[in-house]
ROVO-702710 format. One record per atom (N, C-alpha, C): x, y, z. Coordinates in pm, whole numbers, padded with zeros to 5 digits, always signed. Each point is the difference from the previous one (the first is absolute). Layout:
XYZ;...
***
This chain:
+03314-09629-00750;+00088-00027-00113;-00059+00057-00129;+00088+00030-00096;-00045+00048-00128;-00054-00116-00086;-00075+00036-00105;-00064-00101-00083;+00097-00101-00058;+00116+00048-00049;+00097-00092-00060;+00050-00102+00102;+00026+00044+00122;+00047-00092+00104;-00107-00102+00035;-00125+00046+00006;-00110-00092+00028;-00010-00106-00109;+00006+00042-00127;-00011-00094-00110;+00117-00099+00000;+00120+00049+00026;+00117-00087+00005;-00011-00101+00114;-00049+00045+00115;-00016-00093+00112;-00107-00103-00030;-00106+00042-00072;-00102-00096-00041;+00055-00102-00097;+00084+00045-00094;+00065-00091-00095;+00084-00103+00073;+00081+00046+00095;+00086-00091+00077;-00083-00098+00082;-00105+00050+00064;-00087-00088+00079;-00065-00106-00088;-00041+00040-00120;-00059-00096-00092;+00098-00109-00039;+00126+00037-00023;+00102-00099-00037;+00027-00097+00115;-00010+00048+00123;+00024-00085+00117;-00118-00095+00025;-00122+00053-00012;-00120-00077+00035;-00042-00096-00111;+00031+00032-00125;-00044-00083-00113;+00030-00150+00018;+00124-00038+00036;+00026-00144+00018;-00082-00062+00112;-00039+00080+00098;-00077-00052+00113;-00142-00037-00038;-00049+00057-00113;-00135-00034-00044;+00004-00085-00127;+00117-00056-00028;+00012-00095-00110;+00040+00057-00133;+00042+00128-00005;+00046+00060-00125;+00152-00003+00000;+00059-00065-00100;+00146-00018+00002;+00070+00048-00126;-00063-00013-00116;+00067+00040-00125;-00009+00151-00019;+00089+00052-00085;-00001+00143-00031;-00135+00042-00056;-00058-00085-00085;-00129+00031-00063;-00113+00010+00102;+00015-00062+00116;-00101+00007+00105;+00032+00110+00101;+00127+00011+00034;+00041+00091+00107;-00009+00146-00042;+00042+00033-00122;+00005+00139-00044;-00137+00067+00000;-00106-00060-00058;-00132+00064+00007;-00049+00019+00143;+00027-00098+00086;-00041+00011+00140;+00072+00117+00067;+00131+00010-00020;+00078+00108+00062;-00044+00136-00054;-00032+00008-00129;-00044+00126-00059;-00134+00043+00059;-00091-00096+00017;-00129+00033+00061;+00017+00046+00144;+00087-00067+00072;+00027+00040+00139;+00059+00139+00006;+00090+00031-00092;+00060+00134-00006;-00107+00105-00026;-00092-00029-00092;-00105+00096-00032;-00093+00024+00117;-00043-00107+00065;-00095+00015+00111;+00067+00052+00127;+00133+00005+00002;+00069+00065+00110;-00018+00151-00005;-00058+00052-00109;-00024+00144-00014;-00143+00038+00036;-00089-00098+00008;-00143+00028+00019;-00033+00073+00130;+00065-00032+00115;-00035+00072+00122;+00011+00152-00012;+00091+00049-00085;+00017+00144-00013;-00105+00067-00089;-00105-00075-00036;-00115+00063-00065;-00067+00100+00095;+00035-00007+00128;-00057+00096+00095;+00079+00132+00003;+00094+00016-00093;+00075+00126-00010;-00019+00056-00141;-00047+00123-00013;-00030+00055-00133;+00121+00015-00091;+00119+00008+00058;+00119+00019-00081;+00072-00128-00036;-00050-00114+00047;+00066-00127-00026;-00014-00040-00147;+00095-00080-00047;-00003-00048-00138;-00130-00074-00030;-00043-00085+00093;-00121-00077-00021;-00122+00090-00015;-00002+00111+00074;-00114+00092-00005;-00004+00081-00129;+00114+00010-00068;+00006+00079-00124;+00009-00087-00125;-00004-00131+00018;+00024-00092-00110;-00098+00017-00115;-00129+00005+00029;-00102+00010-00104;-00073+00134+00004;+00071+00103+00041;-00057+00134-00001;-00121+00013+00091;-00113+00053-00052;-00117+00025+00084;-00059-00127+00061;+00017-00113-00066;-00057-00125+00053;+00064-00036+00133;+00133-00008+00002;+00068-00037+00124;-00005+00114+00103;-00015+00124-00046;-00014+00110+00096;-00133-00010+00074;-00105-00042-00070;-00130-00020+00065;+00008-00115+00099;+00065-00108-00041;+00018-00115+00090;+00078+00043+00124;+00106+00078-00021;+00082+00048+00111;-00082+00085+00096;-00082+00088-00054;-00083+00087+00085;-00098-00083+00082;-00060-00102-00063;-00095-00085+00072;+00069-00077+00111;+00121-00050-00028;+00075-00075+00101;+00037+00090+00117;+00044+00122-00029;+00037+00092+00107;-00121+00034+00088;-00114+00021-00064;-00121+00032+00076;-00040-00118+00090;+00003-00120-00056;-00034-00119+00079;+00097-00019+00116;+00130+00018-00029;+00102-00018+00103;-00020+00100+00114;-00035+00125-00035;-00022+00100+00103;-00116-00035+00091;-00108-00049-00060;-00117-00040+00078;+00034-00119+00089;+00069-00100-00057;+00038-00119+00077;+00089+00037+00118;+00093+00093-00022;+00089+00042+00107;-00079+00062+00116;-00090+00091-00032;-00076+00069+00105;-00093-00093+00075;-00051-00102-00069;-00093-00093+00063;+00074-00100+00091;+00124-00038-00039;+00069-00108+00071;+00119+00045+00084;+00034+00127+00000;+00121+00041+00071;-00016-00021+00151;+00113-00031+00064;+00000-00026+00142;+00019+00129+00079;-00003-00011+00133;+00010+00120+00086;+00133+00073-00010;+00105-00069-00043;+00131+00065-00008;+00048+00022-00144;-00087-00029-00097;+00037+00029-00138;+00006+00151-00020;+00097+00043-00081;+00021+00143-00021;-00112+00061-00083;-00012+00131+00008;-00095+00071-00085;+00054+00001-00142;-00074-00057-00091;+00047-00015-00137;-00119-00010-00094;+00024+00029-00127;-00106-00018-00099;-00026-00148-00025;+00101-00083+00028;-00016-00143-00020;-00006-00042-00145;+00051+00083-00089;-00012-00030-00143;+00121-00072-00055;+00119+00058+00014;+00119-00066-00054;+00063-00092+00103;+00044-00117-00045;+00061-00104+00084;-00094-00046+00110;-00123-00025-00037;-00094-00055+00097;-00074-00121-00058;-00119+00015-00052;-00082-00116-00039;+00069-00094-00097;+00066+00055-00102;+00065-00086-00100;+00133-00057+00048;+00050+00054+00110;+00131-00043+00051;-00017-00096+00118;-00087-00098-00016;-00025-00096+00107;+00005-00142-00055;+00029-00092+00089;-00001-00142-00037;-00140-00044-00040;-00101+00058+00066;-00139-00032-00033;-00030+00035-00145;+00042+00119-00043;-00024+00042-00138;+00071-00092-00098;+00123-00039+00032;+00077-00089-00088;-00071-00134-00016;-00048-00055+00110;-00068-00130-00005;-00132+00010-00077;-00078+00105+00028;-00129+00016-00067;+00016+00017-00151;+00093+00085-00042;+00019+00022-00143;+00058-00126-00066;+00086-00070+00075;+00054-00126-00052;-00110-00103-00021;-00094-00005+00092;-00112-00094-00012;-00089+00037-00119;-00023+00131-00020;-00079+00045-00115;+00069-00038-00130;+00132+00019-00005;+00075-00034-00121;-00003-00151-00023;+00011-00078+00107;-00003-00145-00013;-00134-00047-00054;-00106+00074+00033;-00133-00035-00048;-00024+00040-00144;+00097+00067-00062;-00018+00043-00139;-00016-00119-00092;+00061-00112+00035;-00011-00119-00083;-00142-00050-00012;-00082+00025+00102;-00140-00042-00005;-00081+00085-00097;+00053+00117-00034;-00073+00091-00089;+00051-00008-00144;+00090-00094-00028;+00042-00022-00137;+00143+00044-00027;+00049-00042-00118;+00139+00025-00035;+00030+00149-00018;-00100+00079-00044;+00026+00142-00022;+00021+00073+00132;-00068-00045+00105;+00019+00061+00132;+00142-00027+00050;+00047-00124-00020;+00136-00036+00039;+00100+00085-00078;-00022+00011-00130;+00091+00077-00084;+00003+00147+00042;-00116+00055+00034;-00007+00141+00041;+00081+00024+00127;-00011-00090+00097;+00074+00015+00126;+00150-00011-00026;+00041-00097-00082;+00142-00020-00029;+00058+00119-00077;-00073+00047-00102;+00049+00112-00081;+00008+00128+00083;-00094+00020+00091;+00005+00117+00087;+00131+00004+00079;+00037-00114+00058;+00126-00006+00073;+00119+00025-00089;-00004-00055-00121;+00111+00017-00095;+00015+00146-00040;-00112+00067-00028;+00004+00142-00041;+00051+00087+00114;-00044-00028+00121;+00048+00076+00116;+00151-00015+00016;+00050-00123-00014;+00143-00024+00014;+00078+00070-00109;-00047-00009-00125;+00070+00061-00112;+00002+00151+00011;-00105+00059+00055;-00007+00145+00013;+00110+00053+00091;+00040-00080+00097;+00102+00044+00096;+00139-00053-00037;+00008-00126-00039;+00130-00063-00025;+00047+00012-00144;-00092+00024-00092;+00038+00013-00141;-00063-00108-00086;+00002+00023-00132;-00063-00093-00094;+00071-00134-00008;+00122-00010+00053;+00070-00128-00004;-00081-00109+00071;-00082+00040+00098;-00082-00097+00072;-00097-00069-00096;-00065+00080-00085;-00095-00056-00096;+00071-00093-00098;+00116+00044-00048;+00075-00081-00097;+00040-00135+00061;+00051+00004+00124;+00043-00123+00066;-00119-00093+00026;-00111+00056+00046;-00117-00083+00030;-00059-00060-00127;-00011+00080-00106;-00054-00052-00125;+00091-00109-00057;+00132+00020+00013;+00093-00102-00045;-00015-00129+00078;-00013+00014+00132;-00016-00119+00086;-00132-00070-00030;-00105+00078-00025;-00131-00058-00029;+00002-00075-00133;+00061+00062-00102;+00009-00065-00131;+00079-00130+00010;+00107+00005+00076;+00083-00119+00022;-00082-00111+00065;-00078+00040+00101;-00082-00098+00072;-00104-00063-00093;-00066+00083-00082;-00104-00050-00090;+00059-00095-00104;+00113+00041-00061;+00061-00083-00104;+00059-00128+00057;+00047+00008+00123;+00065-00116+00059;-00096-00103+00056;-00122+00044+00036;-00095-00092+00063;-00111-00045-00095;-00008+00064-00117;-00106-00036-00094;+00023-00143-00053;-00102-00083+00009;+00010-00137-00047;-00044-00008-00146;+00049-00101-00072;-00042-00016-00140;-00152-00010-00009;-00057+00075-00092;-00145-00004-00018;-00074+00108+00076;+00067+00071+00090;-00065+00108+00074;+00018+00131-00075;-00097+00087+00014;+00005+00129-00067;+00063+00104+00091;+00034+00115-00058;+00055+00110+00080;-00101+00044+00105;-00128-00001-00038;-00105+00041+00095;-00003-00094+00120;+00019-00131-00025;+00003-00097+00110;+00118+00028+00093;+00114+00034-00060;+00119+00027+00080;-00019+00125+00084;-00061+00103-00060;-00026+00124+00074;-00096-00026+00115;-00106-00079-00028;-00096-00034+00104;+00068-00072+00116;+00091-00092-00033;+00073-00072+00104;+00087+00096+00081;+00061+00098-00070;+00083+00098+00070;-00083+00086+00094;-00119+00040-00043;-00087+00082+00086;-00048-00080+00121;-00024-00128-00021;-00040-00086+00112;+00111-00007+00104;+00125-00011-00049;+00114-00004+00092;+00014+00132+00075;-00016+00111-00072;+00008+00132+00065;-00107+00013+00106;-00121-00048-00031;-00108+00007+00098;+00031-00073+00129;+00092-00095-00006;+00036-00074+00120;+00091+00077+00094;+00070+00104-00054;+00093+00071+00089;-00023+00150+00007;-00091+00055-00078;-00012+00146-00005;-00042+00059+00134;-00082-00071+00076;-00041+00051+00132;+00118+00012+00094;+00092-00098-00007;+00120+00005+00084;+00086+00119-00039;+00014+00025-00130;+00082+00111-00048;-00055+00133+00049;-00131+00017-00005;-00063+00125+00044;+00021+00022+00149;-00032-00102+00080;+00014+00013+00146;+00145+00020+00041;+00091-00076-00063;+00142+00011+00033;+00053+00138-00035;-00034+00051-00117;+00047+00132-00040;-00045+00108+00097;-00127-00003+00036;-00051+00102+00093;+00065-00010+00137;+00022-00123+00047;+00060-00016+00132;+00147+00042+00000;+00071-00030-00109;+00140+00043-00010;+00008+00153+00002;-00097+00066-00062;-00005+00146+00005;-00008+00048+00145;-00086-00064+00078;-00013+00037+00142;+00129-00020+00077;+00067-00111-00027;+00127-00026+00067;+00104+00105-00039;+00000+00040-00126;+00093+00104-00045;-00024+00132+00072;-00126+00038+00014;-00030+00125+00070;+00034-00008+00148;+00003-00122+00055;+00038-00016+00141;+00147+00028+00023;+00079+00004-00108;+00142+00032+00013;+00025+00150+00007;-00100+00080-00035;+00016+00145-00005;-00035+00064+00134;+00023+00130+00007;-00026+00072+00124;-00148+00002+00036;-00086+00001-00101;-00144+00010+00026;-00060-00130+00049;+00058-00113-00039;-00055-00128+00040;-00127-00033-00077;-00064-00111+00037;-00119-00045-00071;-00090-00080+00096;-00129+00032+00005;-00091-00067+00095;-00058-00129-00055;+00084-00090-00050;-00052-00115-00071;-00064-00106+00089;+00012+00014+00132;-00066-00096+00090;-00142+00042+00040;-00050+00110-00057;-00139+00039+00026;-00093-00118-00026;-00102-00022+00083;-00048+00080+00114;+00049-00052+00135;+00113-00069+00003;+00053-00050+00127;+00040+00118+00089;-00059+00014+00119;+00035+00114+00086;+00137-00017+00065;+00084+00101-00013;+00134-00001+00059;+00020+00132+00073;+00021-00006+00132;+00022+00120+00080;-00110+00104-00019;-00123-00047-00009;-00113+00092-00013;-00022+00051-00141;+00075-00052-00097;-00017+00043-00139;-00041-00119-00088;-00105+00020-00079;-00034-00104-00097;+00074+00023-00132;+00056+00121-00016;+00078+00034-00119;+00146+00024+00041;+00053-00093+00078;+00136+00012+00053;+00101-00019-00114;+00089+00098-00019;+00099-00006-00108;+00115-00094+00037;+00011-00110-00073;+00111-00094+00018;+00123+00060-00069;+00112+00008+00072;+00121+00057-00059;+00124-00053+00069;+00114+00020-00065;+00128-00042+00056;+00040+00090+00116;+00098-00045+00083;+00056+00091+00100;+00049+00128-00066;-00007+00111+00070;+00028+00131-00058;+00132+00009-00078;+00113-00056+00050;+00125+00016-00077;-00001-00071-00136;-00089-00096-00018;-00002-00079-00124;-00100+00053-00103;-00081+00095+00037;-00100+00051-00094;+00064+00094-00101;-00058+00007-00118;+00050+00094-00100;-00115+00081-00058;+00035+00111-00060;-00101+00089-00057;-00038-00046-00140;-00130+00003-00030;-00048-00037-00132;+00063+00088-00108;+00063-00062-00098;+00064+00075-00107;+00133+00060+00036;+00052-00029+00120;+00127+00056+00044;+00119-00075-00056;+00120+00042+00044;+00124-00059-00051;+00010-00149+00030;-00045-00043+00118;+00009-00142+00036;-00081-00085-00097;-00121+00046-00029;-00083-00076-00093;+00057+00000-00141;+00043+00116-00047;+00045+00012-00139;+00138-00061-00024;+00089+00009+00099;+00138-00045-00021;+00031-00138+00058;-00086-00049+00090;+00027-00130+00062;-00114-00099-00026;-00121+00036+00043;-00113-00093-00010;-00031-00037-00145;-00020+00102-00086;-00037-00027-00139;+00106-00082-00074;+00131+00035+00008;+00101-00083-00068;+00004-00145+00051;-00018-00019+00130;-00003-00135+00055;-00118-00080-00055;-00115+00066-00014;-00118-00067-00054;+00021-00037-00147;+00066+00088-00075;+00030-00030-00141;+00090-00123-00010;+00105-00002+00081;+00092-00115-00002;-00073-00129+00040;-00082+00008+00104;-00075-00118+00045;-00098-00045-00107;-00060+00097-00070;-00097-00033-00104;+00060-00076-00116;+00128+00016-00022;+00070-00076-00105;+00049-00135+00054;+00060+00001+00117;+00059-00122+00056;-00105-00104+00037;-00123+00045+00030;-00106-00093+00039;-00070-00066-00118;+00029+00045-00122;-00059-00064-00117;+00043-00146-00007;-00089-00088-00043;+00036-00143-00010;+00123-00020-00087;+00100-00066+00054;+00120-00032-00076;+00105+00110-00001;-00029+00117+00061;+00094+00112-00007;+00131-00032+00073;-00009-00056+00118;+00121-00030+00077;+00084-00106-00070;-00067-00099-00060;+00073-00105-00071;+00072+00058-00122;-00067+00095-00068;+00061+00063-00117;+00123+00081+00040;-00010+00071+00112;+00113+00079+00049;+00115-00091+00039;-00035-00112+00065;+00104-00096+00040;+00073-00057-00122;-00076-00034-00105;+00062-00054-00122;+00088+00106-00067;-00047+00125+00000;+00079+00107-00058;+00129+00021+00077;-00009-00005+00133;+00119+00017+00084;+00099-00114-00024;-00052-00122-00011;+00086-00117-00023;+00069+00010-00135;-00076+00037-00103;+00057+00013-00134;+00105+00109-00005;-00026+00111+00070;+00097+00110+00003;+00128-00042+00071;-00016-00075+00110;+00117-00047+00076;+00085-00094-00084;-00065-00090-00074;+00074-00094-00086;+00074+00075-00110;-00067+00099-00058;+00061+00078-00109;+00121+00078+00051;-00013+00060+00119;+00112+00076+00057;+00116-00090+00036;-00034-00122+00050;+00106-00093+00039;+00077-00051-00122;-00066-00004-00116;+00066-00050-00120;+00081+00104-00074;-00004+00123+00043;+00076+00107-00070;+00146-00004+00039;
***
């Protein structure tokens, strides 16, 4: 899948999972979904042309090169007897459930290293999402964050106290957002013709890098008409409808419109 589709699927997954981990208000759900959208782009750091690899110029290009080199070595060391001849660089090491869990655990541990570590992880996800989806992501998240701070601040507390409380809350879910985003990326790639070996190192049919994919008639080409004209628009619609209170707002609008039409 293309970067925009990955980010949109991460956004939708974040909106679905947020209530399951105790996040219910817009001020809580939106930052979580934005972080999930951003980290849904991270697996493609193993591709030099990906948005994530070009985000910070030479810095992310160096990171991308290191990841590709590591992935190639890991592939050659762990490949099974029936794994194909491949460089093992793109859609390998970073496109696994193991990688998603490990990076999620590292992100979850950011809270032990202080509030700035938590903030760095959260902002990284936000910047990645905004780079692909647009600056509206930053505006919406900052608005939700400001709303949360102003609404939860108790009399006598300072803005710094409120920010600290917000960072503590983020530290409680940032690891889930990272792992979820990366795993959703893998699931998205499993819908394409190339598939994704996200069950590594589980051996399947003699392959430890077995590409999980849909039956052949259901697969689509990355960046093709199916993705651009069907998948992406559906994800956009879902990304709006899954927002807290969106369905209720639509229902009220429909009811008000029906009453107005009936009175004409």
